SERO-4910 file (N, C-alpha, C, O; in steps of 0.05 Angstrom, whole numbers):
BEGIN
 pado doro    nc1    nc2    nc3   cac1   cac2   cac3    cc1    cc2    cc3    oc1    oc2    oc3
  Met    A    770  -1351  -1413    795  -1338  -1417    817  -1359  -1421    818  -1379  -1406
  Ala    A    834  -1356  -1441    855  -1375  -1447    877  -1374  -1426    883  -1353  -1415
  Asp    A    889  -1397  -1421    912  -1398  -1403    935  -1383  -1415    944  -1388  -1437
  Gln    A    945  -1363  -1400    967  -1346  -1409    993  -1362  -1414   1009  -1354  -1430
  His    A    996  -1384  -1400   1020  -1400  -1403   1016  -1426  -1419   1031  -1445  -1416
  Ala    A    995  -1426  -1435    989  -1449  -1451   1014  -1456  -1469   1027  -1438  -1479
  Thr    A   1019  -1481  -1472   1043  -1489  -1487   1035  -1499  -1515   1053  -1506  -1530
  Glu    A   1010  -1499  -1521   1001  -1508  -1548    978  -1491  -1557    959  -1487  -1542
  Pro    A    978  -1482  -1582    956  -1466  -1592    931  -1482  -1595    932  -1507  -1595
  Val    A    908  -1469  -1598    882  -1482  -1601    883  -1501  -1625    874  -1524  -1623
  His    A    894  -1491  -1647    896  -1507  -1672    925  -1515  -1676    938  -1504  -1694
  Ala    A    935  -1533  -1659    963  -1540  -1660    970  -1555  -1685    954  -1570  -1696
  Pro    A    995  -1551  -1695   1005  -1567  -1717   1011  -1595  -1707   1005  -1602  -1684
  Ser    A   1022  -1611  -1724   1030  -1638  -1716   1048  -1636  -1692   1065  -1618  -1690
  Arg    A   1046  -1656  -1674   1063  -1656  -1650   1092  -1658  -1658   1109  -1647  -1644
  Arg    A   1098  -1671  -1680   1126  -1673  -1689   1137  -1645  -1694   1160  -1639  -1687
  Leu    A   1121  -1628  -1707   1130  -1601  -1713   1131  -1584  -1687   1150  -1568  -1684
  Trp    A   1112  -1588  -1670   1109  -1571  -1646   1133  -1573  -1627   1136  -1556  -1610
  Val    A   1149  -1594  -1630   1172  -1598  -1613   1199  -1592  -1627   1220  -1595  -1615
  Leu    A   1197  -1584  -1652   1222  -1579  -1667   1230  -1550  -1664   1216  -1532  -1673
  Pro    A   1253  -1544  -1652   1262  -1517  -1650   1264  -1502  -1677   1257  -1478  -1678
  Ser    A   1273  -1516  -1698   1275  -1502  -1724   1248  -1494  -1734   1245  -1472  -1745
  Trp    A   1228  -1510  -1731   1201  -1503  -1740   1190  -1480  -1723   1179  -1461  -1734
  Leu    A   1193  -1482  -1697   1183  -1461  -1679   1197  -1434  -1684   1183  -1414  -1686
  Leu    A   1223  -1435  -1688   1238  -1410  -1694   1228  -1398  -1720   1225  -1373  -1722
  Asn    A   1224  -1415  -1740   1214  -1405  -1766   1186  -1392  -1763   1181  -1371  -1775
  Gln    A   1169  -1404  -1748   1142  -1393  -1744   1143  -1367  -1729   1129  -1348  -1737
  Val    A   1158  -1366  -1708   1161  -1341  -1693   1174  -1319  -1710   1166  -1296  -1709
  Ala    A   1195  -1326  -1725   1208  -1307  -1743   1189  -1296  -1763   1190  -1272  -1769
  Ser    A   1172  -1313  -1774   1152  -1304  -1794   1133  -1283  -1781   1128  -1262  -1794
  Arg    A   1124  -1288  -1757   1107  -1269  -1743   1122  -1243  -1736   1111  -1221  -1738
  Ala    A   1147  -1246  -1727   1163  -1223  -1721   1168  -1206  -1745   1166  -1181  -1744
  Asn    A   1174  -1218  -1768   1179  -1203  -1793   1154  -1188  -1801   1156  -1165  -1809
  Arg    A   1131  -1201  -1798   1106  -1187  -1805   1101  -1163  -1787   1094  -1141  -1797
  Leu    A   1105  -1166  -1761   1100  -1144  -1742   1119  -1121  -1747   1111  -1098  -1747
  Val    A   1145  -1127  -1752   1164  -1106  -1758   1158  -1092  -1784   1159  -1067  -1786
  Ala    A   1151  -1107  -1805   1144  -1095  -1831   1120  -1077  -1828   1119  -1055  -1839
  Glu    A   1100  -1086  -1813   1076  -1069  -1808   1083  -1044  -1792   1072  -1023  -1797
  Ser    A   1101  -1046  -1773   1109  -1023  -1757   1124  -1003  -1774   1122   -979  -1769
  Phe    A   1140  -1012  -1793   1154   -993  -1810   1136   -980  -1831   1140   -957  -1838
  Gly    A   1116   -994  -1840   1096   -982  -1857   1103   -980  -1887   1085   -973  -1902
  Arg    A   1127   -986  -1894   1134   -985  -1923   1157  -1004  -1928   1173  -1010  -1910
  Pro    A   1159  -1015  -1952   1179  -1035  -1959   1207  -1022  -1958   1211   -998  -1963
  Gly    A   1227  -1039  -1953   1255  -1031  -1954   1266  -1018  -1929   1290  -1014  -1927
  Val    A   1249  -1013  -1910   1257   -998  -1886   1274  -1016  -1868   1291  -1007  -1853
  Arg    A   1269  -1042  -1869   1284  -1061  -1851   1314  -1059  -1857   1330  -1057  -1838
  Leu    A   1322  -1058  -1882   1350  -1055  -1889   1360  -1027  -1882   1382  -1024  -1872
  His    A   1344  -1007  -1886   1351   -980  -1878   1357   -979  -1848   1376   -967  -1839
  Tyr    A   1340   -992  -1833   1343   -993  -1804   1370  -1006  -1796   1385   -996  -1780
  Ala    A   1375  -1029  -1809   1401  -1043  -1803   1425  -1025  -1810   1444  -1024  -1795
  Val    A   1423  -1012  -1833   1446   -995  -1841   1449   -971  -1822   1471   -965  -1814
  Leu    A   1427   -958  -1815   1429   -935  -1797   1439   -944  -1770   1456   -931  -1757
  Ala    A   1430   -967  -1760   1439   -978  -1734   1469   -984  -1736   1484   -978  -1717
  Gly    A   1478   -996  -1758   1506  -1002  -1761   1523   -976  -1763   1544   -975  -1750
  Leu    A   1513   -956  -1777   1528   -931  -1779   1530   -917  -1752   1551   -906  -1745
  Ala    A   1508   -918  -1736   1508   -906  -1710   1528   -920  -1691   1540   -907  -1675
  Glu    A   1530   -946  -1694   1548   -961  -1676   1577   -962  -1686   1595   -960  -1670
  Phe    A   1581   -966  -1712   1608   -972  -1722   1620   -948  -1737   1644   -947  -1741
  Gly    A   1604   -929  -1745   1614   -907  -1762   1632   -888  -1749   1632   -886  -1724
  Pro    A   1647   -872  -1765   1650   -875  -1794   1663   -901  -1801   1681   -911  -1787
  Val    A   1653   -913  -1822   1662   -940  -1830   1661   -942  -1860   1646   -928  -1874
  Ser    A   1678   -960  -1871   1678   -965  -1900   1654   -981  -1908   1642   -995  -1891
  Gln    A   1647   -980  -1933   1624   -996  -1944   1630  -1025  -1940   1613  -1040  -1932
  Ala    A   1655  -1033  -1946   1662  -1062  -1944   1659  -1071  -1915   1649  -1093  -1910
  Glu    A   1669  -1055  -1896   1667  -1063  -1868   1639  -1064  -1858   1631  -1083  -1844
  Leu    A   1622  -1045  -1866   1594  -1045  -1858   1580  -1069  -1870   1564  -1082  -1856
  Ser    A   1586  -1075  -1895   1574  -1099  -1908   1581  -1124  -1892   1563  -1141  -1887
  Arg    A   1606  -1127  -1885   1614  -1151  -1869   1601  -1151  -1842   1591  -1172  -1834
  Arg    A   1601  -1129  -1828   1590  -1128  -1801   1560  -1134  -1800   1551  -1147  -1781
  Leu    A   1546  -1124  -1820   1517  -1128  -1821   1509  -1154  -1834   1486  -1163  -1832
  Gly    A   1528  -1167  -1848   1521  -1191  -1863   1503  -1185  -1887   1485  -1201  -1893
  Val    A   1507  -1162  -1899   1491  -1153  -1922   1508  -1153  -1947   1531  -1145  -1947
  Asp    A   1496  -1164  -1969   1510  -1164  -1994   1517  -1135  -2002   1501  -1116  -1998
  Arg    A   1541  -1131  -2013   1550  -1104  -2020   1532  -1089  -2039   1527  -1065  -2036
  Ser    A   1521  -1104  -2059   1503  -1090  -2078   1477  -1081  -2064   1466  -1060  -2070
  Asp    A   1467  -1097  -2045   1443  -1089  -2030   1450  -1065  -2012   1433  -1047  -2009
  Leu    A   1474  -1065  -2001   1482  -1042  -1984   1484  -1017  -2000   1475   -996  -1992
  Val    A   1495  -1018  -2024   1498   -995  -2041   1470   -984  -2048   1466   -959  -2047
  Ala    A   1452  -1001  -2055   1424   -992  -2061   1412   -978  -2037   1399   -957  -2040
  Ala    A   1415   -990  -2013   1404   -977  -1989   1417   -951  -1983   1404   -931  -1976
  Leu    A   1444   -950  -1987   1458   -925  -1982   1449   -903  -2001   1447   -879  -1994
  Asn    A   1445   -910  -2026   1435   -890  -2046   1409   -878  -2036   1405   -854  -2037
  Glu    A   1391   -895  -2026   1365   -885  -2016   1369   -868  -1991   1356   -847  -1988
  Leu    A   1386   -877  -1973   1391   -863  -1948   1404   -836  -1953   1398   -816  -1939
  Glu    A   1421   -835  -1973   1434   -809  -1980   1413   -790  -1992   1414   -766  -1985
  Arg    A   1395   -800  -2008   1375   -783  -2020   1357   -770  -1998   1348   -748  -2001
  Glu    A   1353   -785  -1977   1336   -775  -1955   1353   -760  -1934   1342   -752  -1914
  Asp    A   1379   -756  -1939   1397   -742  -1921   1400   -757  -1894   1403   -744  -1874
  Phe    A   1398   -783  -1894   1401   -799  -1870   1430   -810  -1867   1439   -816  -1845
  Ala    A   1445   -811  -1889   1472   -821  -1889   1489   -805  -1908   1478   -792  -1927
  Leu    A   1515   -805  -1903   1533   -790  -1920   1556   -809  -1928   1568   -822  -1911
  Arg    A   1562   -809  -1954   1583   -826  -1964   1604   -806  -1976   1598   -789  -1992
  Ala    A   1629   -809  -1967   1650   -791  -1976   1676   -806  -1979   1680   -826  -1965
  Pro    A   1694   -797  -1996   1720   -810  -1998   1735   -810  -1972   1735   -791  -1957
  Asp    A   1748   -833  -1966   1764   -835  -1942   1790   -819  -1946   1804   -822  -1965
  Glu    A   1795   -801  -1927   1819   -784  -1929   1845   -800  -1928   1865   -792  -1939
  Ala    A   1844   -823  -1914   1868   -840  -1911   1872   -857  -1936   1895   -865  -1942
  Asp    A   1851   -864  -1950   1852   -881  -1974   1831   -872  -1993   1808   -881  -1990
  Arg    A   1837   -856  -2012   1817   -843  -2030   1803   -864  -2048   1784   -857  -2061
  Arg    A   1813   -889  -2048   1800   -910  -2064   1774   -920  -2052   1758   -934  -2065
  Arg    A   1770   -915  -2026   1747   -925  -2013   1730   -903  -2002   1739   -880  -1997
  Asn    A   1705   -909  -1997   1686   -890  -1985   1683   -895  -1955   1684   -918  -1946
  Val    A   1679   -874  -1941   1672   -876  -1912   1643   -867  -1909   1635   -847  -1920
  Leu    A   1629   -882  -1893   1601   -876  -1888   1596   -864  -1860   1610   -872  -1841
  Arg    A   1578   -845  -1859   1570   -833  -1834   1540   -830  -1833   1527   -827  -1853
  Ile    A   1529   -831  -1809   1501   -825  -1805   1499   -795  -1800   1516   -783  -1787
  Thr    A   1478   -783  -1811   1474   -754  -1808   1456   -749  -1784   1444   -767  -1773
  Pro    A   1454   -724  -1776   1434   -718  -1754   1406   -726  -1761   1391   -736  -1744
  Ala    A   1398   -722  -1787   1371   -731  -1795   1369   -762  -1794   1348   -772  -1787
  Gly    A   1391   -775  -1800   1392   -804  -1798   1390   -814  -1769   1377   -834  -1764
  Gln    A   1402   -799  -1751   1400   -806  -1723   1371   -803  -1713   1362   -819  -1697
  Ala    A   1358   -782  -1722   1330   -778  -1715   1312   -800  -1726   1295   -810  -1712
  Glu    A   1317   -808  -1751   1302   -829  -1764   1307   -855  -1749   1289   -871  -1744
  Leu    A   1332   -860  -1741   1339   -885  -1726   1324   -886  -1699   1314   -907  -1692
  Arg    A   1322   -863  -1685   1306   -863  -1660   1277   -870  -1665   1265   -885  -1650
  Leu    A   1266   -859  -1687   1238   -865  -1694   1235   -895  -1700   1216   -908  -1690
  Leu    A   1253   -906  -1716   1252   -934  -1723   1257   -952  -1699   1244   -973  -1696
  Asp    A   1275   -944  -1681   1279   -959  -1656   1253   -962  -1641   1247   -984  -1631
  Ala    A   1238   -940  -1638   1213   -941  -1623   1194   -960  -1637   1179   -975  -1623
  Arg    A   1193   -960  -1663   1175   -979  -1677   1183  -1008  -1674   1166  -1025  -1670
  Val    A   1209  -1013  -1675   1219  -1040  -1672   1213  -1050  -1643   1205  -1073  -1639
  Gln    A   1217  -1033  -1624   1211  -1040  -1596   1182  -1046  -1592   1175  -1064  -1577
  Ala    A   1164  -1030  -1605   1136  -1036  -1602   1128  -1063  -1615   1112  -1077  -1603
  Ala    A   1140  -1069  -1638   1135  -1095  -1650   1146  -1117  -1633   1133  -1138  -1630
  Ala    A   1169  -1114  -1621   1180  -1134  -1603   1163  -1138  -1579   1158  -1161  -1570
  Ala    A   1152  -1116  -1568   1135  -1118  -1544   1110  -1134  -1551   1100  -1150  -1536
  Glu    A   1099  -1129  -1575   1075  -1144  -1584   1081  -1173  -1588   1066  -1191  -1579
  Leu    A   1104  -1179  -1600   1112  -1207  -1605   1115  -1222  -1579   1107  -1245  -1577
  Leu    A   1129  -1210  -1560   1136  -1224  -1536   1117  -1219  -1513   1123  -1225  -1490
  Ala    A   1093  -1208  -1519   1073  -1202  -1498   1066  -1225  -1480   1061  -1221  -1456
  Pro    A   1066  -1250  -1490   1059  -1272  -1472   1080  -1279  -1451   1075  -1294  -1433
  Leu    A   1104  -1267  -1454   1126  -1274  -1436   1129  -1252  -1415   1125  -1228  -1421
  Ala    A   1137  -1260  -1391   1144  -1241  -1370   1171  -1227  -1378   1186  -1238  -1394
  Pro    A   1176  -1203  -1368   1201  -1189  -1376   1226  -1207  -1372   1244  -1206  -1388
  Ser    A   1227  -1222  -1350   1251  -1239  -1345   1252  -1261  -1366   1274  -1269  -1375
  Glu    A   1229  -1271  -1375   1229  -1292  -1396   1238  -1280  -1423   1252  -1293  -1439
  Gln    A   1230  -1255  -1428   1238  -1241  -1453   1268  -1238  -1453   1281  -1244  -1474
  Glu    A   1280  -1230  -1431   1309  -1227  -1430   1323  -1254  -1433   1343  -1256  -1447
  Gln    A   1311  -1275  -1421   1323  -1301  -1424   1322  -1311  -1452   1341  -1323  -1463
  Leu    A   1299  -1307  -1466   1296  -1315  -1494   1317  -1301  -1511   1330  -1314  -1527
  Val    A   1320  -1275  -1508   1339  -1260  -1524   1368  -1271  -1518   1383  -1275  -1537
  Ser    A   1374  -1276  -1493   1400  -1286  -1486   1405  -1314  -1499   1427  -1319  -1509
  Leu    A   1386  -1331  -1498   1389  -1358  -1510   1392  -1356  -1540   1408  -1370  -1552
  Leu    A   1376  -1339  -1553   1378  -1336  -1582   1406  -1324  -1590   1417  -1333  -1610
  Gln    A   1416  -1305  -1574   1442  -1294  -1579   1464  -1316  -1577   1482  -1317  -1593
  Arg    A   1461  -1333  -1557   1481  -1354  -1553   1481  -1374  -1577   1502  -1382  -1586
  Val    A   1457  -1382  -1585   1455  -1400  -1608   1466  -1387  -1633   1481  -1400  -1648
  Leu    A   1459  -1363  -1638   1469  -1349  -1662   1499  -1345  -1661   1512  -1349  -1681
  Ala    A   1510  -1337  -1638   1539  -1333  -1635   1553  -1359  -1640   1574  -1360  -1653
  His    A   1543  -1381  -1630   1555  -1407  -1634   1557  -1414  -1664   1578  -1422  -1674
  His    A   1535  -1410  -1678   1535  -1417  -1707   1549  -1397  -1724   1559  -1404  -1745
  Ser    A   1549  -1372  -1715   1564  -1351  -1730   1594  -1355  -1728   1608  -1349  -1747
  Ala    A   1603  -1365  -1706   1632  -1370  -1702   1642  -1390  -1722   1665  -1387  -1732
  Gly    A   1626  -1410  -1729   1634  -1430  -1749   1636  -1418  -1777   1651  -1429  -1793
  Glu    A   1621  -1397  -1782   1621  -1385  -1809   1647  -1369  -1814   1654  -1365  -1837
  Asn    A   1660  -1360  -1792   1683  -1343  -1795   1709  -1359  -1796   1731  -1347  -1795
  Arg    A   1707  -1385  -1797   1732  -1402  -1798   1742  -1404  -1826   1763  -1417  -1830
***
């Protein structure tokens, strides 16, 4: 039986790579992306999930604001919104305060879809982080949030 706390895989890459945070993050992100994509079961759902999550948290919200908050290109957001509207997961309507812009809302069907996708993302995260104890999982998330917040702050200057 393999050591649960092993710090190096059986077929380890070069030791130079094995100690580089950028390389390690890239490798873990690749595996996380694969697990999430498999859990969603069809292409394009990752962006749908982000949009639905954003609408649930920030909505009603303008397209421009949602694009900024999610860090998604406006044209990609429009394409995702078109698909979400077709599935009755989101609603786009003129803003009553400013008819030149649209306000986005999540629909009840969109909220149900978001709950389903949340469960799938959580299952993928559990599989990804299975080697870590719950406290280590929380610590990892906290550390990643801190690193991301630090570097994101520089982008907003």
